[in-house]
C-alpha positions in Angstrom: 0.0 0.0 0.0 1.3 3.5 -0.9 2.0 6.0 1.7 -0.5 8.9 2.2 2.5 11.2 2.0 3.2 10.2 -1.7 -0.4 10.3 -3.1 -3.2 12.8 -2.5 -6.4 12.3 -4.6 -8.4 15.4 -5.4 -11.1 16.7 -7.7 -10.0 19.0 -10.5 -12.3 21.3 -12.5 -11.7 21.3 -16.3 -13.2 24.1 -18.3 -14.7 23.3 -21.7 -16.2 25.7 -24.3 -19.7 24.5 -23.3 -19.2 24.2 -19.5 -17.1 22.7 -16.7 -16.4 19.1 -15.8 -14.9 17.7 -12.6 -12.1 15.2 -13.1 -10.4 13.0 -10.7 -6.8 14.1 -10.1 -3.8 12.4 -8.5 -1.4 14.8 -6.7 2.2 13.7 -6.1 5.3 15.4 -4.6 7.6 13.9 -7.3 7.7 11.0 -9.7 10.8 8.8 -9.1 11.6 5.2 -8.5 10.0 5.5 -5.1 6.5 6.2 -6.6 7.1 4.1 -9.7 5.5 4.7 -13.1 2.1 6.4 -12.9 -0.9 5.2 -14.9 -4.1 7.1 -13.9 -7.6 7.5 -15.2 -7.9 11.3 -14.7 -5.5 14.2 -14.3 -2.0 14.0 -12.6 -0.4 16.9 -10.8 3.3 16.5 -9.8 4.4 19.3 -7.5 8.1 18.7 -8.1 10.2 16.9 -10.7 9.8 13.8 -12.8 13.0 11.7 -12.6 14.9 10.1 -15.5 13.4 6.9 -16.8 9.9 7.5 -15.3 6.6 7.2 -17.2 3.3 9.0 -16.6 0.2 7.9 -18.5 -3.0 9.9 -17.8 -6.4 10.1 -19.5 -6.7 13.8 -18.4 -4.2 16.6 -18.1 -0.7 16.4 -16.6 0.8 19.4 -14.7 4.5 19.3 -13.5 5.6 21.9 -11.0 9.3 21.2 -11.7 11.4 19.7 -14.5 10.9 16.6 -16.6 14.2 14.8 -17.2 14.6 11.9 -19.7 11.0 10.7 -18.9 7.9 9.8 -20.9 4.6 11.6 -20.4 1.4 10.8 -22.3 -1.8 12.7 -21.6 -5.3 12.7 -23.0 -5.4 16.5 -22.2 -2.9 19.2 -21.8 0.7 18.8 -20.5 2.1 21.8 -18.6 5.7 21.8 -17.3 6.5 24.8 -15.1 10.3 24.5 -15.7 11.9 22.6 -18.5 11.9 19.4 -20.5 15.4 17.9 -20.6 16.5 14.8 -22.5 19.9 13.5 -23.4 21.4 13.3 -26.9 20.9 10.0 -28.6 21.2 9.1 -32.3 17.9 7.3 -32.5 15.3 9.4 -30.6 15.2 11.9 -27.8 15.2 10.4 -24.3 12.4 12.7 -23.1 9.1 12.4 -24.9 5.8 14.3 -24.2 2.6 13.3 -26.1 -0.5 15.4 -25.5 -4.1 15.0 -26.7 -4.3 18.8 -26.0 -1.6 21.4 -25.8 1.9 21.4 -24.3 3.4 24.3 -22.4 7.0 24.4 -21.0 9.6 27.0 -20.2 12.3 25.2 -22.4 12.8 22.0 -24.3 16.2 20.4 -24.9 16.9 17.0 -26.6 13.2 16.1 -26.3 10.2 15.3 -28.4 7.0 17.3 -28.0 3.9 16.1 -29.9 0.5 17.8 -29.3 -2.8 17.6 -31.1 -3.3 21.3 -30.4 -0.6 23.9 -29.7 3.0 23.7 -28.4 4.2 26.8 -26.4 7.9 26.9 -25.3 8.6 30.1 -23.4 12.4 30.4 -23.5 14.0 28.1 -26.1 13.8 24.8 -27.9 17.3 23.3 -28.4 17.7 20.1 -30.4 14.0 19.3 -30.0 11.5 17.6 -32.2 8.2 19.5 -32.1 5.0 18.4 -33.8 1.6 20.2 -33.3 -1.8 20.1 -34.8 -2.1 23.8 -34.1 0.5 26.5 -33.5 4.1 26.2 -32.3 5.1 29.3 -30.3 8.6 29.9 -29.0 8.4 33.1 -27.0 7.3 34.9 -23.9 6.2 38.6 -23.8 8.6 39.4 -20.9 11.7 37.8 -22.4 13.7 39.6 -25.0 15.4 36.5 -26.3 13.7 33.3 -27.2 14.8 30.9 -29.9 15.0 27.7 -31.7 18.3 25.9 -32.0 18.7 22.7 -33.9 15.0 21.9 -33.6 13.3 19.8 -36.2 
């Protein structure tokens, strides 16, 4: 049985164009070998970081309060990463992969793959990143004077 300190179930409101829906949400401090991989029917909120090699699979949205490092995240909804998405350089494919049924928002993306059915918004820079979006790809933030794409494809 998991410790109550690791997992905190809550209800999360999700706004839609035609109303609001309440989704189950799983709130964790971090995702690392202690918590194991996460598979959840609903939304997932991680207050801290996602450690290398970890996987998160959620039917709802995924919100990360820290950094995602060489991990895999798949969400039916949006993926929001408060800090950055960092992978490692590999010849075959990036070690950090985010796949979203909605949009992806992150401060920066490096050696990573970001695929979204809607938009991808990277606030600072995308460096050696594969970005695929069904909508817009935006690399900028109003308050930052320098944002950029370096080696992205």
